[in-house]
C-alpha positions in Angstrom: 195.4 104.7 136.2 198.5 106.3 134.6 201.2 107.7 136.9 201.3 111.4 137.4 203.6 113.2 135.0 206.5 115.4 136.3 207.0 119.1 135.8 209.7 118.4 133.2 207.5 116.1 131.3 204.7 118.6 131.2 206.6 121.8 130.4 207.0 121.2 126.6 203.4 120.0 126.3 201.8 123.3 127.7 200.2 125.4 124.9 197.7 128.2 125.0 194.9 125.8 124.0 195.8 123.1 126.5 194.7 124.5 129.8 194.1 121.0 131.2 197.8 120.3 130.7 198.7 123.6 132.4 196.5 122.6 135.4 198.3 119.3 135.5 201.6 121.2 135.5 200.5 123.4 138.4 199.6 120.3 140.4 202.9 118.7 139.6 204.7 121.9 140.6 202.8 122.0 144.0 204.3 118.6 144.8 207.8 119.1 143.5 211.0 121.0 144.3 212.4 124.0 142.4 216.1 125.0 142.2 215.9 128.7 142.6 218.7 130.8 141.2 220.2 133.2 143.7 221.6 136.5 142.4 223.0 137.5 145.9 223.8 135.4 149.0 223.4 131.8 149.7 220.6 129.4 150.8 218.9 130.6 153.9 220.9 133.7 154.3 219.0 136.9 155.3 220.6 138.9 152.4 220.0 136.3 149.7 218.1 137.5 146.7 216.6 135.6 143.8 217.4 136.4 140.2 214.8 138.3 138.2 213.4 138.5 134.7 210.7 140.9 133.4 208.3 139.8 130.8 205.5 142.1 129.4 206.0 144.3 132.4 205.6 141.6 135.0 208.4 140.3 137.3 209.4 136.7 137.6 212.0 134.8 139.7 213.8 132.2 137.6 214.1 128.6 138.7 215.0 125.3 137.2 213.4 121.9 137.7 216.3 119.5 138.5 220.0 119.2 139.1 220.3 118.2 135.4 218.6 121.4 134.3 220.7 123.5 136.7 223.8 122.1 135.0 222.4 122.8 131.6 221.5 126.3 132.5 225.2 127.3 133.0 224.3 129.2 136.2 227.5 129.9 138.1 226.1 131.6 141.2 224.6 129.8 144.1 221.1 128.3 144.3 218.6 126.9 146.8 216.1 124.1 146.6 212.6 125.0 147.7 209.3 123.1 147.4 206.9 124.4 144.8 204.3 125.2 147.4 206.8 127.2 149.5 208.2 129.2 146.6 204.7 130.0 145.5 203.8 131.3 148.9 206.9 133.4 149.1 206.5 135.0 145.6 202.8 135.7 145.1 202.3 138.3 147.9 204.9 140.5 146.1 203.1 140.0 142.8 206.0 138.0 141.4 205.7 135.0 139.2 208.0 132.0 138.7 209.8 131.4 135.4 210.7 127.7 134.9 213.8 126.7 132.9 214.5 130.0 131.1 217.5 128.4 129.4 215.4 125.8 127.7 214.6 125.9 124.0 211.7 128.4 123.5 212.6 130.2 126.8 210.8 128.0 129.3 207.5 128.9 130.9 206.3 131.6 133.2 203.8 130.9 136.0 202.0 134.2 136.9 201.6 135.2 140.5 197.9 134.5 140.5 198.5 130.9 139.7 201.2 130.7 142.4 198.6 132.0 144.8 196.4 129.0 143.7 199.3 126.6 144.4 199.9 128.1 147.8 196.2 128.2 148.8 195.2 124.9 147.1 194.3 124.3 143.5 191.0 122.7 144.5 190.0 125.8 146.5 190.6 128.5 143.9 189.1 128.6 140.3 191.3 128.0 137.3 192.4 131.1 135.4 192.2 133.0 133.2 188.9 133.7 135.0 186.2 135.7 133.2 184.3 137.9 135.6 181.1 139.7 134.6 177.9 141.1 135.9 175.5 138.1 136.8 173.6 137.0 133.7 171.1 134.6 135.4 168.3 136.1 137.6 168.3 134.8 141.2 166.0 137.3 143.0 164.7 134.9 145.6 168.3 134.0 146.6 169.3 137.6 146.9 166.2 138.5 148.9 166.8 135.6 151.3 170.5 136.5 151.5 169.7 140.2 152.4 167.2 139.1 155.0 169.8 136.8 156.6 172.5 139.4 156.3 170.4 141.8 158.5 170.6 139.1 161.2 174.4 138.9 160.9 175.8 141.9 162.7 179.5 141.4 161.7 178.6 141.6 158.0 179.0 145.0 156.5 178.1 144.4 152.9 177.5 142.0 150.0 178.4 142.2 146.3 177.9 139.9 143.4 179.4 138.9 140.1 179.4 136.0 137.6 182.6 133.9 137.2 183.6 131.6 134.4 186.8 129.7 135.1 189.0 128.4 132.3 188.1 124.9 133.4 184.9 124.0 135.2 181.4 125.4 135.4 180.4 129.0 135.6 179.3 130.1 139.0 177.8 133.1 141.0 180.2 134.7 143.4 179.2 136.7 146.5 181.7 139.2 147.9 181.6 139.3 151.7 182.8 142.4 153.6 183.0 141.8 157.4 184.1 143.7 160.4 186.4 141.0 161.8 187.8 138.0 159.9 187.8 135.8 163.1 186.3 132.4 163.5 183.1 133.6 165.1 182.4 135.8 162.1 183.4 133.0 159.7 180.9 130.7 161.4 178.1 133.2 161.3 178.7 133.9 157.6 178.8 130.1 156.8 175.5 129.7 158.6 174.1 132.7 156.6 175.2 131.3 153.2 174.1 127.8 154.0 170.5 129.0 154.7 170.5 131.3 151.6 171.8 128.6 149.3 168.4 126.9 149.7 166.9 129.6 147.4 169.5 129.3 144.6 168.1 128.3 141.2 168.8 124.7 140.2 172.1 124.3 138.4 173.7 127.6 139.6 176.8 127.0 141.7 177.6 129.7 144.2 181.0 130.6 145.7 182.1 133.4 148.1 185.1 135.6 148.3 186.4 137.8 151.1 186.4 141.5 150.0 189.4 142.0 152.3 191.5 139.6 150.2 193.9 141.9 148.4 195.1 139.2 146.1 191.9 137.6 144.9 191.1 138.7 141.3 187.3 138.4 141.9 187.5 140.6 145.0 189.6 143.1 143.0 187.1 143.2 140.2 184.2 143.6 142.7 185.9 146.5 144.4 186.5 148.2 141.1 183.3 147.6 139.3 180.4 147.0 141.7 178.5 148.5 144.6 176.9 146.5 147.4 173.4 145.0 146.9 173.3 144.9 150.7 175.0 147.6 152.8 174.5 147.6 156.5 175.2 151.3 156.7 172.9 152.4 153.9 169.4 153.8 154.4 166.7 151.2 154.8 168.7 149.6 157.6 167.2 150.6 161.0 169.0 153.4 162.8 170.9 154.8 159.7 171.0 158.4 158.5 168.8 158.9 155.4 171.3 161.5 154.1 173.7 158.6 153.3 171.5 157.5 150.4 173.2 155.9 147.4 171.4 157.9 144.7 171.8 155.4 141.9 170.7 152.2 143.7 172.6 149.1 144.6 174.6 146.7 142.5 176.4 148.3 139.6 177.2 152.1 139.3 175.3 154.2 136.8 177.4 154.4 133.6 178.8 157.8 132.6 
């Protein structure tokens, strides 16, 4: 088995049609250090501030991949060395990306904040982007019926939404958006039980994943909030004890087009 390649080895090999190489770069970055360029202050100081670049309307903090590249960059201010995973966790909540070796021929490479989120959370846990999200294209009525029946027995669950996801690498899958009252461990355990029972009714060959609707940074949750309505809603008519005046007039799932 060949040795893993470094970030510096992979940077010049990444192209728009080599997403496998880009994924290898993200994995290498997760296990490497980055020399972050400081515009103000010094390493660890409360007032320190990273440099910034803007590309196509998106902000990136510049960093370099080694002491050698730091010298080549000509940077005369201070810097700090941060692990790739730690800088990813620091930047993505502010919707900032990381721009590697901006001094290099061709201008280096930008890693968008959504991919930094994947590095911080685990590349094996979050699908590879760019992620294509659509309405589900494969019928799975029995699965949804069982899921709704189980949801009615899960008091902490407010609603369920659905979409189809196709990652840049890997198989297409069905995603279920979960909206809960309390994200604590008891709720998580109840939802895991619900999904494990419902999965038994999934058509063969259809992978299923879940996403928390409360996750403000997940692209699938953002798409679901903007483009869908629940196919199960605890507070909608049809649920015992609810007010019929709260009827969703155009049904569940996807809004009526205008």
